[in-house]
N, CA, C and O atoms as a GROMACS GRO file, in nm:
protein
  448
    1MET      N    1   0.103  -0.142  -0.003
    1MET     CA    2  -0.030  -0.007  -0.022
    1MET      C    3   0.096   0.119   0.003
    1MET      O    4   0.206   0.100   0.054
    2ARG      N    5   0.034   0.262  -0.056
    2ARG     CA    6   0.111   0.334  -0.117
    2ARG      C    7   0.042   0.474   0.032
    2ARG      O    8  -0.037   0.414   0.106
    3ALA      N    9   0.058   0.613   0.073
    3ALA     CA   10   0.005   0.655   0.091
    3ALA      C   11   0.137   0.779  -0.007
    3ALA      O   12   0.246   0.761  -0.062
    4ARG      N   13   0.022   0.931   0.023
    4ARG     CA   14   0.060   1.033  -0.084
    4ARG      C   15   0.060   1.136   0.019
    4ARG      O   16  -0.039   1.136   0.092
    5ALA      N   17   0.150   1.222   0.042
    5ALA     CA   18   0.160   1.345   0.122
    5ALA      C   19   0.247   1.483   0.031
    5ALA      O   20   0.344   1.498  -0.044
    6VAL      N   21   0.151   1.555   0.088
    6VAL     CA   22   0.183   1.730   0.074
    6VAL      C   23   0.244   1.820   0.142
    6VAL      O   24   0.196   1.850   0.251
    7TYR      N   25   0.347   1.876   0.101
    7TYR     CA   26   0.476   1.940   0.163
    7TYR      C   27   0.476   2.097   0.105
    7TYR      O   28   0.493   2.124  -0.014
    8LEU      N   29   0.452   2.201   0.216
    8LEU     CA   30   0.505   2.383   0.192
    8LEU      C   31   0.599   2.408   0.216
    8LEU      O   32   0.645   2.343   0.310
    9LEU      N   33   0.699   2.523   0.148
    9LEU     CA   34   0.760   2.560   0.164
    9LEU      C   35   0.795   2.725   0.084
    9LEU      O   36   0.748   2.736  -0.030
   10ASP      N   37   0.854   2.814   0.125
   10ASP     CA   38   0.844   2.896   0.031
   10ASP      C   39   0.961   2.982   0.039
   10ASP      O   40   1.034   3.005   0.136
   11LEU      N   41   0.967   3.036  -0.105
   11LEU     CA   42   1.136   3.059  -0.174
   11LEU      C   43   1.149   3.187  -0.108
   11LEU      O   44   1.048   3.220  -0.045
   12ARG      N   45   1.198   3.229  -0.106
   12ARG     CA   46   1.317   3.292   0.008
   12ARG      C   47   1.234   3.472  -0.115
   12ARG      O   48   1.193   3.582  -0.077
   13ASP      N   49   1.242   3.435  -0.203
   13ASP     CA   50   1.256   3.521  -0.344
   13ASP      C   51   1.190   3.457  -0.429
   13ASP      O   52   1.244   3.354  -0.468
   14ALA      N   53   1.040   3.497  -0.496
   14ALA     CA   54   0.989   3.518  -0.606
   14ALA      C   55   1.140   3.448  -0.763
   14ALA      O   56   1.164   3.349  -0.832
   15ASP      N   57   1.185   3.566  -0.739
   15ASP     CA   58   1.276   3.590  -0.874
   15ASP      C   59   1.361   3.487  -0.893
   15ASP      O   60   1.418   3.478  -1.002
   16LEU      N   61   1.385   3.391  -0.791
   16LEU     CA   62   1.502   3.230  -0.769
   16LEU      C   63   1.394   3.160  -0.790
   16LEU      O   64   1.391   3.054  -0.728
   17ALA      N   65   1.300   3.185  -0.860
   17ALA     CA   66   1.198   3.062  -0.892
   17ALA      C   67   1.291   2.973  -0.996
   17ALA      O   68   1.336   2.861  -0.972
   18GLN      N   69   1.304   3.023  -1.077
   18GLN     CA   70   1.368   2.948  -1.198
   18GLN      C   71   1.466   2.890  -1.135
   18GLN      O   72   1.443   2.778  -1.090
   19GLU      N   73   1.615   2.955  -1.112
   19GLU     CA   74   1.705   2.888  -1.094
   19GLU      C   75   1.692   2.783  -1.016
   19GLU      O   76   1.772   2.691  -1.029
   20TYR      N   77   1.583   2.775  -0.914
   20TYR     CA   78   1.556   2.730  -0.784
   20TYR      C   79   1.505   2.561  -0.913
   20TYR      O   80   1.536   2.446  -0.883
   21ALA      N   81   1.467   2.579  -0.976
   21ALA     CA   82   1.391   2.472  -1.065
   21ALA      C   83   1.503   2.386  -1.115
   21ALA      O   84   1.518   2.264  -1.102
   22ASP      N   85   1.619   2.520  -1.207
   22ASP     CA   86   1.702   2.451  -1.303
   22ASP      C   87   1.837   2.380  -1.196
   22ASP      O   88   1.948   2.352  -1.240
   23TRP      N   89   1.805   2.365  -1.088
   23TRP     CA   90   1.862   2.256  -1.003
   23TRP      C   91   1.808   2.165  -0.957
   23TRP      O   92   1.849   2.110  -0.855
   24HIS      N   93   1.676   2.118  -1.037
   24HIS     CA   94   1.663   2.037  -0.996
   24HIS      C   95   1.602   2.002  -1.099
   24HIS      O   96   1.494   1.946  -1.081
   25ARG      N   97   1.649   2.021  -1.235
   25ARG     CA   98   1.648   1.928  -1.367
   25ARG      C   99   1.682   1.805  -1.381
   25ARG      O  100   1.761   1.779  -1.291
   26PRO      N  101   1.656   1.687  -1.468
   26PRO     CA  102   1.693   1.594  -1.480
   26PRO      C  103   1.880   1.608  -1.495
   26PRO      O  104   1.942   1.691  -1.561
   27GLY      N  105   1.933   1.501  -1.414
   27GLY     CA  106   2.090   1.552  -1.446
   27GLY      C  107   2.155   1.657  -1.370
   27GLY      O  108   2.274   1.679  -1.389
   28ARG      N  109   2.071   1.740  -1.265
   28ARG     CA  110   2.113   1.770  -1.190
   28ARG      C  111   2.136   1.781  -0.998
   28ARG      O  112   2.204   1.838  -0.913
   29VAL      N  113   2.026   1.681  -1.014
   29VAL     CA  114   2.041   1.669  -0.858
   29VAL      C  115   2.132   1.548  -0.848
   29VAL      O  116   2.117   1.460  -0.932
   30PRO      N  117   2.210   1.537  -0.770
   30PRO     CA  118   2.315   1.415  -0.735
   30PRO      C  119   2.246   1.309  -0.675
   30PRO      O  120   2.170   1.302  -0.579
   31PRO      N  121   2.328   1.162  -0.818
   31PRO     CA  122   2.294   1.054  -0.779
   31PRO      C  123   2.267   0.996  -0.651
   31PRO      O  124   2.194   0.898  -0.634
   32ALA      N  125   2.330   1.060  -0.557
   32ALA     CA  126   2.334   1.035  -0.407
   32ALA      C  127   2.256   1.020  -0.276
   32ALA      O  128   2.232   0.943  -0.183
   33VAL      N  129   2.215   1.227  -0.365
   33VAL     CA  130   2.060   1.249  -0.312
   33VAL      C  131   1.949   1.202  -0.347
   33VAL      O  132   1.856   1.224  -0.269
   34LEU      N  133   1.916   1.116  -0.486
   34LEU     CA  134   1.817   1.087  -0.524
   34LEU      C  135   1.804   0.936  -0.518
   34LEU      O  136   1.706   0.876  -0.564
   35SER      N  137   1.952   0.853  -0.432
   35SER     CA  138   1.942   0.677  -0.372
   35SER      C  139   1.877   0.738  -0.222
   35SER      O  140   1.782   0.676  -0.177
   36ASP      N  141   1.930   0.864  -0.142
   36ASP     CA  142   1.853   0.849  -0.039
   36ASP      C  143   1.722   0.864  -0.019
   36ASP      O  144   1.669   0.796   0.068
   37ILE      N  145   1.648   0.951  -0.092
   37ILE     CA  146   1.536   0.922  -0.058
   37ILE      C  147   1.479   0.855  -0.116
   37ILE      O  148   1.378   0.827  -0.051
   38ARG      N  149   1.480   0.778  -0.258
   38ARG     CA  150   1.435   0.628  -0.203
   38ARG      C  151   1.476   0.537  -0.141
   38ARG      O  152   1.432   0.422  -0.154
   39THR      N  153   1.568   0.571  -0.061
   39THR     CA  154   1.589   0.481   0.041
   39THR      C  155   1.478   0.498   0.183
   39THR      O  156   1.416   0.425   0.261
   40ALA      N  157   1.488   0.562   0.171
   40ALA     CA  158   1.372   0.629   0.281
   40ALA      C  159   1.216   0.570   0.242
   40ALA      O  160   1.105   0.608   0.279
   41GLY      N  161   1.251   0.478   0.166
   41GLY     CA  162   1.035   0.468   0.104
   41GLY      C  163   1.014   0.558   0.050
   41GLY      O  164   0.893   0.574   0.037
   42ILE      N  165   1.102   0.671  -0.013
   42ILE     CA  166   1.021   0.763  -0.166
   42ILE      C  167   0.985   0.720  -0.285
   42ILE      O  168   1.065   0.747  -0.374
   43VAL      N  169   0.901   0.668  -0.313
   43VAL     CA  170   0.863   0.606  -0.423
   43VAL      C  171   0.826   0.700  -0.557
   43VAL      O  172   0.840   0.642  -0.665
   44GLY      N  173   0.782   0.837  -0.559
   44GLY     CA  174   0.720   0.925  -0.557
   44GLY      C  175   0.794   1.053  -0.522
   44GLY      O  176   0.888   1.056  -0.443
   45MET      N  177   0.740   1.173  -0.596
   45MET     CA  178   0.825   1.272  -0.553
   45MET      C  179   0.800   1.412  -0.716
   45MET      O  180   0.848   1.407  -0.829
   46GLU      N  181   0.719   1.502  -0.660
   46GLU     CA  182   0.722   1.564  -0.760
   46GLU      C  183   0.704   1.764  -0.665
   46GLU      O  184   0.644   1.789  -0.560
   47ILE      N  185   0.757   1.833  -0.730
   47ILE     CA  186   0.720   1.973  -0.680
   47ILE      C  187   0.702   2.089  -0.808
   47ILE      O  188   0.718   2.110  -0.928
   48PHE      N  189   0.668   2.130  -0.712
   48PHE     CA  190   0.484   2.237  -0.818
   48PHE      C  191   0.530   2.357  -0.708
   48PHE      O  192   0.553   2.348  -0.588
   49HIS      N  193   0.536   2.487  -0.810
   49HIS     CA  194   0.595   2.653  -0.794
   49HIS      C  195   0.510   2.713  -0.826
   49HIS      O  196   0.478   2.677  -0.939
   50SER      N  197   0.433   2.810  -0.782
   50SER     CA  198   0.379   2.902  -0.822
   50SER      C  199   0.378   3.056  -0.667
   50SER      O  200   0.335   3.065  -0.552
   51GLY      N  201   0.474   3.168  -0.788
   51GLY     CA  202   0.508   3.298  -0.687
   51GLY      C  203   0.618   3.216  -0.632
   51GLY      O  204   0.690   3.150  -0.707
   52ASN      N  205   0.638   3.217  -0.466
   52ASN     CA  206   0.757   3.175  -0.396
   52ASN      C  207   0.672   3.068  -0.356
   52ASN      O  208   0.741   2.966  -0.364
   53ARG      N  209   0.564   3.042  -0.320
   53ARG     CA  210   0.508   2.874  -0.298
   53ARG      C  211   0.589   2.802  -0.375
   53ARG      O  212   0.626   2.823  -0.490
   54LEU      N  213   0.632   2.661  -0.258
   54LEU     CA  214   0.617   2.582  -0.321
   54LEU      C  215   0.559   2.422  -0.262
   54LEU      O  216   0.602   2.369  -0.159
   55ALA      N  217   0.475   2.374  -0.335
   55ALA     CA  218   0.442   2.257  -0.350
   55ALA      C  219   0.446   2.075  -0.333
   55ALA      O  220   0.374   2.008  -0.407
   56MET      N  221   0.517   2.022  -0.254
   56MET     CA  222   0.597   1.900  -0.359
   56MET      C  223   0.531   1.745  -0.267
   56MET      O  224   0.562   1.712  -0.152
   57VAL      N  225   0.460   1.692  -0.338
   57VAL     CA  226   0.335   1.563  -0.357
   57VAL      C  227   0.516   1.466  -0.368
   57VAL      O  228   0.615   1.448  -0.440
   58VAL      N  229   0.451   1.430  -0.231
   58VAL     CA  230   0.526   1.261  -0.156
   58VAL      C  231   0.441   1.147  -0.161
   58VAL      O  232   0.339   1.117  -0.100
   59GLU      N  233   0.546   1.059  -0.301
   59GLU     CA  234   0.388   0.925  -0.268
   59GLU      C  235   0.504   0.852  -0.210
   59GLU      O  236   0.618   0.866  -0.254
   60THR      N  237   0.472   0.770  -0.105
   60THR     CA  238   0.552   0.650  -0.036
   60THR      C  239   0.542   0.492   0.002
   60THR      O  240   0.432   0.487   0.058
   61ARG      N  241   0.580   0.397   0.002
   61ARG     CA  242   0.563   0.296   0.054
   61ARG      C  243   0.501   0.244   0.174
   61ARG      O  244   0.594   0.281   0.246
   62GLU      N  245   0.428   0.193   0.249
   62GLU     CA  246   0.414   0.157   0.353
   62GLU      C  247   0.433   0.280   0.458
   62GLU      O  248   0.398   0.386   0.509
   63ASP      N  249   0.552   0.129   0.437
   63ASP     CA  250   0.739   0.192   0.564
   63ASP      C  251   0.772   0.369   0.505
   63ASP      O  252   0.822   0.433   0.598
   64GLY      N  253   0.761   0.420   0.429
   64GLY     CA  254   0.813   0.526   0.427
   64GLY      C  255   0.813   0.653   0.464
   64GLY      O  256   0.702   0.700   0.492
   65ASN      N  257   0.936   0.744   0.474
   65ASN     CA  258   0.869   0.885   0.461
   65ASN      C  259   0.928   0.958   0.453
   65ASN      O  260   1.039   0.922   0.416
   66LEU      N  261   0.908   1.148   0.481
   66LEU     CA  262   1.035   1.211   0.454
   66LEU      C  263   1.081   1.210   0.619
   66LEU      O  264   1.203   1.220   0.625
   67ASN      N  265   1.001   1.200   0.786
   67ASN     CA  266   1.112   1.115   0.842
   67ASN      C  267   1.221   0.983   0.854
   67ASN      O  268   1.285   0.942   0.951
   68CYS      N  269   1.215   0.952   0.764
   68CYS     CA  270   1.259   0.815   0.732
   68CYS      C  271   1.391   0.834   0.675
   68CYS      O  272   1.482   0.757   0.707
   69LEU      N  273   1.418   0.965   0.562
   69LEU     CA  274   1.518   1.018   0.534
   69LEU      C  275   1.686   1.015   0.608
   69LEU      O  276   1.733   1.120   0.652
   70ARG      N  277   1.729   0.944   0.611
   70ARG     CA  278   1.849   0.951   0.653
   70ARG      C  279   1.974   0.997   0.577
   70ARG      O  280   2.031   0.913   0.507
   71PRO      N  281   2.030   1.137   0.584
   71PRO     CA  282   2.071   1.195   0.464
   71PRO      C  283   2.248   1.107   0.520
   71PRO      O  284   2.294   1.054   0.621
   72GLY      N  285   2.302   1.142   0.356
   72GLY     CA  286   2.439   1.126   0.402
   72GLY      C  287   2.498   1.221   0.363
   72GLY      O  288   2.405   1.296   0.331
   73PRO      N  289   2.616   1.288   0.336
   73PRO     CA  290   2.706   1.365   0.285
   73PRO      C  291   2.686   1.459   0.211
   73PRO      O  292   2.700   1.581   0.227
   74GLU      N  293   2.638   1.366   0.086
   74GLU     CA  294   2.612   1.453  -0.042
   74GLU      C  295   2.472   1.494   0.001
   74GLU      O  296   2.455   1.616  -0.012
   75THR      N  297   2.377   1.434   0.044
   75THR     CA  298   2.255   1.483   0.043
   75THR      C  299   2.260   1.582   0.161
   75THR      O  300   2.168   1.664   0.160
   76ARG      N  301   2.352   1.593   0.266
   76ARG     CA  302   2.323   1.714   0.364
   76ARG      C  303   2.399   1.866   0.272
   76ARG      O  304   2.376   1.984   0.296
   77ALA      N  305   2.459   1.828   0.203
   77ALA     CA  306   2.559   1.952   0.126
   77ALA      C  307   2.426   1.978   0.007
   77ALA      O  308   2.402   2.096  -0.020
   78TRP      N  309   2.347   1.874  -0.060
   78TRP     CA  310   2.272   1.946  -0.106
   78TRP      C  311   2.122   2.060  -0.061
   78TRP      O  312   2.047   2.146  -0.107
   79GLU      N  313   2.154   1.984   0.058
   79GLU     CA  314   2.015   2.090   0.160
   79GLU      C  315   2.049   2.178   0.223
   79GLU      O  316   1.967   2.252   0.278
   80ALA      N  317   2.180   2.196   0.233
   80ALA     CA  318   2.231   2.358   0.256
   80ALA      C  319   2.321   2.485   0.182
   80ALA      O  320   2.376   2.590   0.217
   81CYS      N  321   2.292   2.386   0.023
   81CYS     CA  322   2.299   2.417  -0.109
   81CYS      C  323   2.125   2.522  -0.126
   81CYS      O  324   2.105   2.642  -0.144
   82MET      N  325   2.042   2.414  -0.112
   82MET     CA  326   1.908   2.461  -0.143
   82MET      C  327   1.825   2.578  -0.005
   82MET      O  328   1.719   2.640  -0.007
   83ASP      N  329   1.944   2.565   0.108
   83ASP     CA  330   1.857   2.636   0.221
   83ASP      C  331   1.851   2.769   0.147
   83ASP      O  332   1.750   2.840   0.148
   84ALA      N  333   1.951   2.795   0.089
   84ALA     CA  334   2.008   2.981  -0.026
   84ALA      C  335   1.882   3.027  -0.069
   84ALA      O  336   1.857   3.144  -0.099
   85TYR      N  337   1.775   2.902  -0.073
   85TYR     CA  338   1.672   2.918  -0.143
   85TYR      C  339   1.568   2.924  -0.113
   85TYR      O  340   1.478   2.973  -0.181
   86GLN      N  341   1.555   2.862   0.024
   86GLN     CA  342   1.433   2.828   0.092
   86GLN      C  343   1.443   2.890   0.230
   86GLN      O  344   1.540   2.931   0.294
   87GLN      N  345   1.266   2.881   0.266
   87GLN     CA  346   1.262   2.982   0.411
   87GLN      C  347   1.117   2.857   0.435
   87GLN      O  348   1.060   2.813   0.335
   88PRO      N  349   1.078   2.818   0.568
   88PRO     CA  350   0.993   2.797   0.607
   88PRO      C  351   0.900   2.871   0.609
   88PRO      O  352   0.916   2.992   0.626
   89LEU      N  353   0.750   2.804   0.589
   89LEU     CA  354   0.616   2.949   0.626
   89LEU      C  355   0.582   2.951   0.745
   89LEU      O  356   0.587   2.864   0.832
   90SER      N  357   0.533   3.099   0.747
   90SER     CA  358   0.492   3.189   0.857
   90SER      C  359   0.509   3.079   0.928
   90SER      O  360   0.502   2.964   0.887
   91GLY      N  361   0.540   3.128   1.072
   91GLY     CA  362   0.488   3.082   1.156
   91GLY      C  363   0.531   2.886   1.199
   91GLY      O  364   0.475   2.810   1.279
   92ALA      N  365   0.633   2.866   1.119
   92ALA     CA  366   0.635   2.679   1.133
   92ALA      C  367   0.746   2.719   1.258
   92ALA      O  368   0.783   2.817   1.323
   93PRO      N  369   0.766   2.598   1.246
   93PRO     CA  370   0.875   2.532   1.377
   93PRO      C  371   0.988   2.599   1.284
   93PRO      O  372   0.971   2.644   1.171
   94MET      N  373   1.074   2.596   1.337
   94MET     CA  374   1.246   2.694   1.299
   94MET      C  375   1.323   2.597   1.256
   94MET      O  376   1.397   2.620   1.160
   95ALA      N  377   1.324   2.430   1.335
   95ALA     CA  378   1.338   2.344   1.270
   95ALA      C  379   1.296   2.234   1.092
   95ALA      O  380   1.371   2.154   1.035
   96VAL      N  381   1.178   2.270   1.062
   96VAL     CA  382   1.100   2.191   0.980
   96VAL      C  383   1.106   2.256   0.862
   96VAL      O  384   1.010   2.333   0.867
   97LYS      N  385   1.166   2.272   0.750
   97LYS     CA  386   1.178   2.354   0.649
   97LYS      C  387   0.989   2.325   0.592
   97LYS      O  388   0.887   2.392   0.607
   98TRP      N  389   1.028   2.154   0.503
   98TRP     CA  390   0.912   2.140   0.438
   98TRP      C  391   0.780   2.106   0.565
   98TRP      O  392   0.792   2.027   0.658
   99GLN      N  393   0.673   2.181   0.539
   99GLN     CA  394   0.570   2.201   0.631
   99GLN      C  395   0.470   2.043   0.605
   99GLN      O  396   0.490   1.984   0.499
  100PRO      N  397   0.422   2.015   0.652
  100PRO     CA  398   0.342   1.885   0.617
  100PRO      C  399   0.170   1.927   0.604
  100PRO      O  400   0.143   1.981   0.711
  101THR      N  401   0.077   1.924   0.537
  101THR     CA  402  -0.082   2.004   0.499
  101THR      C  403  -0.166   1.883   0.548
  101THR      O  404  -0.115   1.772   0.531
  102ASN      N  405  -0.250   1.888   0.590
  102ASN     CA  406  -0.351   1.836   0.587
  102ASN      C  407  -0.512   1.818   0.488
  102ASN      O  408  -0.604   1.897   0.465
  103CYS      N  409  -0.489   1.685   0.450
  103CYS     CA  410  -0.572   1.667   0.332
  103CYS      C  411  -0.746   1.698   0.381
  103CYS      O  412  -0.794   1.638   0.477
  104ILE      N  413  -0.838   1.810   0.290
  104ILE     CA  414  -0.938   1.844   0.390
  104ILE      C  415  -1.028   1.806   0.284
  104ILE      O  416  -1.137   1.766   0.324
  105PHE      N  417  -1.013   1.808   0.174
  105PHE     CA  418  -1.159   1.735   0.025
  105PHE      C  419  -1.051   1.614  -0.020
  105PHE      O  420  -0.928   1.619  -0.013
  106ASN      N  421  -1.098   1.552  -0.049
  106ASN     CA  422  -1.070   1.389  -0.139
  106ASN      C  423  -1.218   1.360  -0.200
  106ASN      O  424  -1.314   1.348  -0.124
  107LEU      N  425  -1.236   1.348  -0.361
  107LEU     CA  426  -1.308   1.349  -0.446
  107LEU      C  427  -1.352   1.233  -0.402
  107LEU      O  428  -1.462   1.240  -0.348
  108SER      N  429  -1.275   1.066  -0.408
  108SER     CA  430  -1.332   0.968  -0.411
  108SER      C  431  -1.430   0.918  -0.285
  108SER      O  432  -1.483   0.807  -0.277
  109ASP      N  433  -1.446   1.063  -0.154
  109ASP     CA  434  -1.499   0.984  -0.073
  109ASP      C  435  -1.661   1.130  -0.076
  109ASP      O  436  -1.719   1.210  -0.002
  110HIS      N  437  -1.661   1.079  -0.216
  110HIS     CA  438  -1.792   1.158  -0.256
  110HIS      C  439  -1.853   1.090  -0.289
  110HIS      O  440  -1.973   1.086  -0.260
  111GLU      N  441  -1.769   0.974  -0.393
  111GLU     CA  442  -1.878   0.876  -0.506
  111GLU      C  443  -1.970   0.808  -0.380
  111GLU      O  444  -1.943   0.813  -0.260
  112ASN      N  445  -2.090   0.742  -0.445
  112ASN     CA  446  -2.215   0.669  -0.416
  112ASN      C  447  -2.169   0.605  -0.417
  112ASN      O  448  -2.218   0.494  -0.398
   0.00000   0.00000   0.00000
């Protein structure tokens, strides 16, 4: 069984959105970072943006989630690089960049 979650984060400056997106193009994300993500049980990940807001959709195996991510040295270096672009949502705990969201509507819940 798979689970899906959505997380939010802001960019420090909306003008940096294209540069941030360029970092995430195929071939730019270090293979070790991708490996760490997959080892955490994450089987799908997409990042969307609008203005300075980012939304990350994560699909995991039943036993996986972002909390299972055990970053190696390359992933920690990648995160440090991304910190220059990212900032937590207003009111978010300092140590948590990507804020989880709560699903309040699911079309399939309304099927007869």
